[in-house]
TITORPA-213328 format. One record per residue (C-alpha): residue number from 0; y, x, z. Coordinates in nm, 4 decimals, decimal comma, padded with zeros to 6 digits. Layout:
// residues N
+-----+----------+----------+----------+
!  nr !        v !        u !        w !
+-----+----------+----------+----------+
! NUM !        Y !        X !        Z !
...
+-----+----------+----------+----------+
// end
This chain:
// residues 269
+-----+----------+----------+----------+
!  nr !        v !        u !        w !
+-----+----------+----------+----------+
!   0 !  00,4454 !  00,0526 ! -00,6159 !
!   1 !  00,1833 ! -00,1350 ! -00,4113 !
!   2 !  00,1813 ! -00,0331 ! -00,0469 !
!   3 ! -00,1214 !  00,0639 !  00,1562 !
!   4 ! -00,2078 ! -00,2866 !  00,2757 !
!   5 ! -00,2551 ! -00,3969 ! -00,0871 !
!   6 ! -00,5013 ! -00,1154 ! -00,1562 !
!   7 ! -00,7000 ! -00,1808 !  00,1621 !
!   8 ! -00,7130 ! -00,5510 !  00,0822 !
!   9 ! -00,8306 ! -00,4697 ! -00,2694 !
!  10 ! -01,1030 ! -00,2392 ! -00,1353 !
!  11 ! -01,2299 ! -00,5232 !  00,0802 !
!  12 ! -01,2343 ! -00,7678 ! -00,2121 !
!  13 ! -01,4215 ! -00,5248 ! -00,4360 !
!  14 ! -01,6792 ! -00,4538 ! -00,1649 !
!  15 ! -01,7290 ! -00,8243 ! -00,0986 !
!  16 ! -01,7699 ! -00,9270 ! -00,4629 !
!  17 ! -01,9479 ! -00,6252 ! -00,6097 !
!  18 ! -02,0968 ! -00,4365 ! -00,3147 !
!  19 ! -02,4720 ! -00,3789 ! -00,3416 !
!  20 ! -02,4860 ! -00,5138 ! -00,6975 !
!  21 ! -02,5568 ! -00,3460 ! -01,0288 !
!  22 ! -02,2257 ! -00,3503 ! -01,2141 !
!  23 ! -02,1433 ! -00,3339 ! -01,5814 !
!  24 ! -01,8418 ! -00,1064 ! -01,6225 !
!  25 ! -01,6467 ! -00,0931 ! -01,9468 !
!  26 ! -01,3097 !  00,0178 ! -02,0817 !
!  27 ! -01,1839 ! -00,2418 ! -02,3309 !
!  28 ! -00,8722 ! -00,0333 ! -02,3843 !
!  29 ! -01,0855 !  00,2741 ! -02,4489 !
!  30 ! -00,9016 !  00,5264 ! -02,2298 !
!  31 ! -01,1717 !  00,5185 ! -01,9614 !
!  32 ! -01,4695 !  00,4843 ! -02,1965 !
!  33 ! -01,6344 !  00,8151 ! -02,1021 !
!  34 ! -01,5978 !  00,7502 ! -01,7299 !
!  35 ! -01,7206 !  00,3930 ! -01,7607 !
!  36 ! -02,0357 !  00,5168 ! -01,9367 !
!  37 ! -02,1126 !  00,7437 ! -01,6390 !
!  38 ! -02,1172 !  00,4675 ! -01,3770 !
!  39 ! -02,2057 !  00,1542 ! -01,5761 !
!  40 ! -02,5409 !  00,0095 ! -01,4774 !
!  41 ! -02,5225 !  00,1680 ! -01,1306 !
!  42 ! -02,5134 ! -00,0071 ! -00,7960 !
!  43 ! -02,1621 ! -00,0310 ! -00,6540 !
!  44 ! -02,2057 !  00,0794 ! -00,2939 !
!  45 ! -01,8594 ! -00,0265 ! -00,1772 !
!  46 ! -01,4914 !  00,0567 ! -00,1992 !
!  47 ! -01,2540 !  00,2217 !  00,0419 !
!  48 ! -00,8839 !  00,2963 !  00,0580 !
!  49 ! -00,6929 !  00,5950 !  00,1881 !
!  50 ! -00,3198 !  00,5374 !  00,1780 !
!  51 ! -00,2404 !  00,4265 ! -00,1756 !
!  52 ! -00,5625 !  00,5707 ! -00,3194 !
!  53 ! -00,8651 !  00,3540 ! -00,3962 !
!  54 ! -01,2178 !  00,4930 ! -00,4208 !
!  55 ! -01,4935 !  00,2755 ! -00,5665 !
!  56 ! -01,8348 !  00,4154 ! -00,4779 !
!  57 ! -02,1407 !  00,4112 ! -00,7016 !
!  58 ! -02,4981 !  00,5298 ! -00,6590 !
!  59 ! -02,5387 !  00,9048 ! -00,6904 !
!  60 ! -02,2264 !  00,9836 ! -00,4846 !
!  61 ! -01,9981 !  00,9086 ! -00,7746 !
!  62 ! -01,6591 !  00,7510 ! -00,7221 !
!  63 ! -01,3995 !  00,5917 ! -00,9448 !
!  64 ! -01,0653 !  00,7114 ! -00,8126 !
!  65 ! -00,7838 !  00,4655 ! -00,8838 !
!  66 ! -00,4140 !  00,5021 ! -00,8135 !
!  67 ! -00,2125 !  00,2037 ! -00,9288 !
!  68 !  00,1222 !  00,3825 ! -00,9404 !
!  69 !  00,4308 !  00,1801 ! -01,0256 !
!  70 !  00,2821 ! -00,0544 ! -01,2817 !
!  71 ! -00,0899 ! -00,0788 ! -01,2125 !
!  72 ! -00,2628 ! -00,4057 ! -01,1296 !
!  73 ! -00,6237 ! -00,4734 ! -01,0307 !
!  74 ! -00,7346 ! -00,8374 ! -01,0426 !
!  75 ! -01,0632 ! -00,9392 ! -00,8780 !
!  76 ! -01,1735 ! -01,2783 ! -01,0137 !
!  77 ! -01,4635 ! -01,4927 ! -00,8894 !
!  78 ! -01,5509 ! -01,6238 ! -01,2324 !
!  79 ! -01,7326 ! -01,4798 ! -01,5325 !
!  80 ! -01,5410 ! -01,2575 ! -01,7706 !
!  81 ! -01,4133 ! -01,4623 ! -02,0644 !
!  82 ! -01,5933 ! -01,4315 ! -02,3941 !
!  83 ! -01,4249 ! -01,2850 ! -02,6980 !
!  84 ! -01,1628 ! -01,0110 ! -02,7335 !
!  85 ! -01,0106 ! -00,8809 ! -02,4116 !
!  86 ! -00,6463 ! -00,9731 ! -02,3710 !
!  87 ! -00,4050 ! -00,7036 ! -02,2552 !
!  88 ! -00,4549 ! -00,3333 ! -02,1963 !
!  89 ! -00,7555 ! -00,3360 ! -01,9620 !
!  90 ! -00,8344 !  00,0210 ! -01,8596 !
!  91 ! -01,1490 ! -00,0716 ! -01,6673 !
!  92 ! -01,3517 ! -00,3905 ! -01,6322 !
!  93 ! -01,6154 ! -00,4423 ! -01,3633 !
!  94 ! -01,8550 ! -00,7253 ! -01,4372 !
!  95 ! -02,1455 ! -00,8978 ! -01,2640 !
!  96 ! -02,2841 ! -01,2481 ! -01,3204 !
!  97 ! -02,0201 ! -01,4905 ! -01,1988 !
!  98 ! -01,7375 ! -01,2435 ! -01,1362 !
!  99 ! -01,5310 ! -00,9676 ! -01,2899 !
! 100 ! -01,2349 ! -00,7417 ! -01,2129 !
! 101 ! -00,9770 ! -00,6013 ! -01,4538 !
! 102 ! -00,7684 ! -00,2884 ! -01,3974 !
! 103 ! -00,4473 ! -00,2517 ! -01,5967 !
! 104 ! -00,1802 !  00,0177 ! -01,6093 !
! 105 ! -00,2940 !  00,2618 ! -01,3382 !
! 106 ! -00,1594 !  00,6135 ! -01,3190 !
! 107 ! -00,5108 !  00,7348 ! -01,2381 !
! 108 ! -00,8603 !  00,6091 ! -01,3154 !
! 109 ! -01,1288 !  00,8755 ! -01,3212 !
! 110 ! -01,4839 !  00,9442 ! -01,2051 !
! 111 ! -01,4957 !  01,2032 ! -00,9267 !
! 112 ! -01,7418 !  01,3424 ! -00,6746 !
! 113 ! -01,7317 !  01,3912 ! -00,2997 !
! 114 ! -01,5384 !  01,7179 ! -00,3289 !
! 115 ! -01,2541 !  01,5522 ! -00,5179 !
! 116 ! -01,2412 !  01,2640 ! -00,2685 !
! 117 ! -01,2203 !  01,5141 !  00,0174 !
! 118 ! -00,9425 !  01,7042 ! -00,1612 !
! 119 ! -00,7323 !  01,3889 ! -00,1918 !
! 120 ! -00,7890 !  01,3043 !  00,1749 !
! 121 ! -00,6941 !  01,6575 !  00,2801 !
! 122 ! -00,3471 !  01,6301 !  00,1329 !
! 123 ! -00,2704 !  01,2909 !  00,2900 !
! 124 ! -00,1367 !  01,2174 !  00,6344 !
! 125 ! -00,2946 !  00,9702 !  00,8789 !
! 126 ! -00,3363 !  00,6163 !  00,7487 !
! 127 ! -00,2328 !  00,3363 !  00,9900 !
! 128 ! -00,5052 !  00,1121 !  00,8468 !
! 129 ! -00,7958 !  00,3531 !  00,8908 !
! 130 ! -00,7742 !  00,3918 !  01,2664 !
! 131 ! -00,6561 !  00,7516 !  01,2210 !
! 132 ! -00,5147 !  00,9606 !  01,5039 !
! 133 ! -00,1354 !  00,9457 !  01,4585 !
! 134 ! -00,0890 !  01,2782 !  01,6373 !
! 135 ! -00,0519 !  01,5003 !  01,3279 !
! 136 !  00,2059 !  01,2627 !  01,1748 !
! 137 !  00,4074 !  01,2260 !  01,4949 !
! 138 !  00,4087 !  01,6012 !  01,5543 !
! 139 !  00,5248 !  01,6699 !  01,1998 !
! 140 !  00,8039 !  01,4118 !  01,2233 !
! 141 !  00,9036 !  01,5363 !  01,5678 !
! 142 !  00,9481 !  01,8931 !  01,4408 !
! 143 !  01,1411 !  01,8057 !  01,1256 !
! 144 !  01,5152 !  01,7936 !  01,0637 !
! 145 !  01,4555 !  01,5785 !  00,7562 !
! 146 !  01,5636 !  01,2113 !  00,7801 !
! 147 !  01,2974 !  00,9923 !  00,9341 !
! 148 !  01,3423 !  00,7504 !  00,6429 !
! 149 !  01,2237 !  01,0259 !  00,4088 !
! 150 !  00,9421 !  01,1429 !  00,6352 !
! 151 !  00,7852 !  00,7975 !  00,6666 !
! 152 !  00,7644 !  00,7724 !  00,2870 !
! 153 !  00,6055 !  01,1168 !  00,2500 !
! 154 !  00,2361 !  01,0491 !  00,1895 !
! 155 !  00,1499 !  01,3908 !  00,3300 !
! 156 !  00,3004 !  01,2750 !  00,6596 !
! 157 !  00,1926 !  00,9085 !  00,6743 !
! 158 ! -00,0413 !  00,7672 !  00,4100 !
! 159 !  00,0148 !  00,4179 !  00,2762 !
! 160 !  00,3675 !  00,3441 !  00,3953 !
! 161 !  00,5991 !  00,2421 !  00,1125 !
! 162 !  00,9585 !  00,1355 !  00,0790 !
! 163 !  00,9201 ! -00,2069 !  00,2412 !
! 164 !  00,7288 ! -00,0970 !  00,5495 !
! 165 !  00,9568 !  00,2051 !  00,5881 !
! 166 !  01,2715 ! -00,0091 !  00,5897 !
! 167 !  01,1294 ! -00,2812 !  00,8107 !
! 168 !  00,9624 ! -00,0611 !  01,0713 !
! 169 !  01,2821 !  00,1385 !  01,1195 !
! 170 !  01,4880 ! -00,1790 !  01,1532 !
! 171 !  01,2477 ! -00,3232 !  01,4098 !
! 172 !  01,2712 !  00,0038 !  01,6048 !
! 173 !  01,6522 !  00,0145 !  01,5796 !
! 174 !  01,6438 !  00,3588 !  01,4169 !
! 175 !  01,8868 !  00,4679 !  01,1456 !
! 176 !  01,6818 !  00,5971 !  00,8487 !
! 177 !  01,9196 !  00,8952 !  00,8213 !
! 178 !  01,8347 !  01,0239 !  01,1702 !
! 179 !  01,6480 !  01,3552 !  01,1727 !
! 180 !  01,2868 !  01,3066 !  01,2727 !
! 181 !  01,3261 !  01,5597 !  01,5528 !
! 182 !  01,5990 !  01,3455 !  01,7146 !
! 183 !  01,3704 !  01,0455 !  01,7635 !
! 184 !  01,1947 !  01,0483 !  02,1027 !
! 185 !  00,8170 !  01,0772 !  02,0909 !
! 186 !  00,7594 !  00,7399 !  02,2650 !
! 187 !  00,9736 !  00,5723 !  01,9967 !
! 188 !  00,7717 !  00,7429 !  01,7232 !
! 189 !  00,4541 !  00,6114 !  01,8835 !
! 190 !  00,5976 !  00,2604 !  01,8970 !
! 191 !  00,6883 !  00,2817 !  01,5272 !
! 192 !  00,3319 !  00,3868 !  01,4472 !
! 193 !  00,1880 !  00,0993 !  01,6522 !
! 194 !  00,4245 ! -00,1423 !  01,4790 !
! 195 !  00,3151 ! -00,0146 !  01,1367 !
! 196 ! -00,0489 ! -00,0646 !  01,2324 !
! 197 !  00,0162 ! -00,4258 !  01,3336 !
! 198 !  00,2373 ! -00,5131 !  01,0369 !
! 199 !  00,0059 ! -00,3546 !  00,7820 !
! 200 ! -00,3052 ! -00,5165 !  00,9315 !
! 201 ! -00,1274 ! -00,8505 !  00,9022 !
! 202 ! -00,0484 ! -00,7627 !  00,5402 !
! 203 ! -00,4159 ! -00,7003 !  00,4675 !
! 204 ! -00,5043 ! -01,0416 !  00,6061 !
! 205 ! -00,2290 ! -01,2379 !  00,4332 !
! 206 ! -00,1771 ! -01,0392 !  00,1142 !
! 207 !  00,2011 ! -01,0272 !  00,1700 !
! 208 !  00,4536 ! -00,8432 !  00,3831 !
! 209 !  00,6114 ! -01,0462 !  00,6629 !
! 210 !  00,8043 ! -00,8525 !  00,9241 !
! 211 !  01,0421 ! -01,0941 !  01,0986 !
! 212 !  00,9748 ! -01,1965 !  01,4555 !
! 213 !  00,9201 ! -01,5667 !  01,5339 !
! 214 !  01,2775 ! -01,6211 !  01,6494 !
! 215 !  01,4087 ! -01,5022 !  01,3115 !
! 216 !  01,1809 ! -01,7045 !  01,0857 !
! 217 !  01,3501 ! -01,9606 !  00,8563 !
! 218 !  01,2422 ! -02,2604 !  01,0649 !
! 219 !  01,3682 ! -02,1061 !  01,3883 !
! 220 !  01,7050 ! -02,0075 !  01,2407 !
! 221 !  01,7548 ! -02,3130 !  01,0202 !
! 222 !  01,7930 ! -02,0972 !  00,7104 !
! 223 !  01,6251 ! -02,1270 !  00,3696 !
! 224 !  01,3145 ! -01,9150 !  00,3077 !
! 225 !  01,3623 ! -01,5885 !  00,1262 !
! 226 !  01,3260 ! -01,6106 ! -00,2511 !
! 227 !  01,2140 ! -01,2806 ! -00,4032 !
! 228 !  00,9396 ! -01,1740 ! -00,6408 !
! 229 !  00,8142 ! -00,9444 ! -00,3654 !
! 230 !  00,7545 ! -01,2360 ! -00,1278 !
! 231 !  00,7502 ! -01,2382 !  00,2509 !
! 232 !  01,0167 ! -01,2701 !  00,5193 !
! 233 !  01,1900 ! -00,9390 !  00,5925 !
! 234 !  01,4940 ! -00,8117 !  00,7816 !
! 235 !  01,6603 ! -00,5656 !  00,5435 !
! 236 !  01,4480 ! -00,4836 !  00,2385 !
! 237 !  01,6306 ! -00,5991 ! -00,0779 !
! 238 !  01,8867 ! -00,7815 !  00,1357 !
! 239 !  02,1880 ! -00,5574 !  00,0690 !
! 240 !  02,5168 ! -00,7370 !  00,1325 !
! 241 !  02,3476 ! -01,0290 !  00,3063 !
! 242 !  02,4034 ! -01,0856 !  00,6787 !
! 243 !  02,1626 ! -00,9176 !  00,9167 !
! 244 !  01,9333 ! -01,1800 !  01,0676 !
! 245 !  02,0001 ! -01,0387 !  01,4140 !
! 246 !  02,3724 ! -00,9508 !  01,4267 !
! 247 !  02,5259 ! -01,0848 !  01,1056 !
! 248 !  02,6499 ! -00,7457 !  00,9799 !
! 249 !  02,6061 ! -00,7059 !  00,6016 !
! 250 !  02,2895 ! -00,5107 !  00,5239 !
! 251 !  02,3657 ! -00,1715 !  00,3716 !
! 252 !  02,1902 ! -00,0081 !  00,0780 !
! 253 !  02,1721 !  00,3447 ! -00,0577 !
! 254 !  01,9444 !  00,5994 ! -00,2180 !
! 255 !  01,7409 !  00,8766 ! -00,0619 !
! 256 !  01,4684 !  01,0891 ! -00,2173 !
! 257 !  01,5103 !  00,8845 ! -00,5375 !
! 258 !  01,4219 !  00,5573 ! -00,3619 !
! 259 !  01,6303 !  00,2582 ! -00,2565 !
! 260 !  01,7082 !  00,2392 !  00,1123 !
! 261 !  01,8115 ! -00,0635 !  00,3211 !
! 262 !  01,9342 ! -00,0798 !  00,6804 !
! 263 !  02,1680 ! -00,2569 !  00,9216 !
! 264 !  02,4622 ! -00,0317 !  01,0181 !
! 265 !  02,5008 ! -00,2148 !  01,3496 !
! 266 !  02,1424 ! -00,2589 !  01,4689 !
! 267 !  02,0126 !  00,0835 !  01,3662 !
! 268 !  02,1387 !  00,4004 !  01,5335 !
+-----+----------+----------+----------+
// end
């Protein structure tokens, strides 16, 4: 599932390409035909992200709420939409002269109003990429006996953090993902939040997740770059059985809350 930096980056691309322009909206697949008819021909005012939720604003305080889920993909292309039959299952197409964007496979794509947008925001925790006050998230983690690795993935606690950022932020903080949230000192929780803000902002800029410090980059260590369809240089995510870049201990893997978990048994306590 795309993490929060991907959705924020996508919101910026949509605003840049389509913001302030009258947009043709269609549903080649047909499943969003009624919604497309509501907003097509309207001015797209801009797009914004909250956690893993994307809201595309149109005139009249109407929004297209998109959640990509596990398989969704939203491509913004700075060229005209091709002529002829649409290839693939395109749920929604945005089109202006010289550019188009195709949405495929989302778990949610629907037209909503301000009340629905507010309802989604109300059930989400602070988002590191929105400049939110981390206080509510840190207080909730600090009172909980649940593992911090579970809490960081709970969108009601912290919005936008996914499996990669969860694993990497905890490694960089030296915290075992199985530790109860209440056992982690408040200053450490604040440092984890600050680290997430920095890492995720970097992800928005680059479009990929890179979490290793300069001294652990391939060039500095004389090691080959990581090869993975996810991309980016990381410490533990999807590196089970490989040596930790810091201490050499094999990276461990497990499951928690139905998600894969990665950590270094030596560096994280």
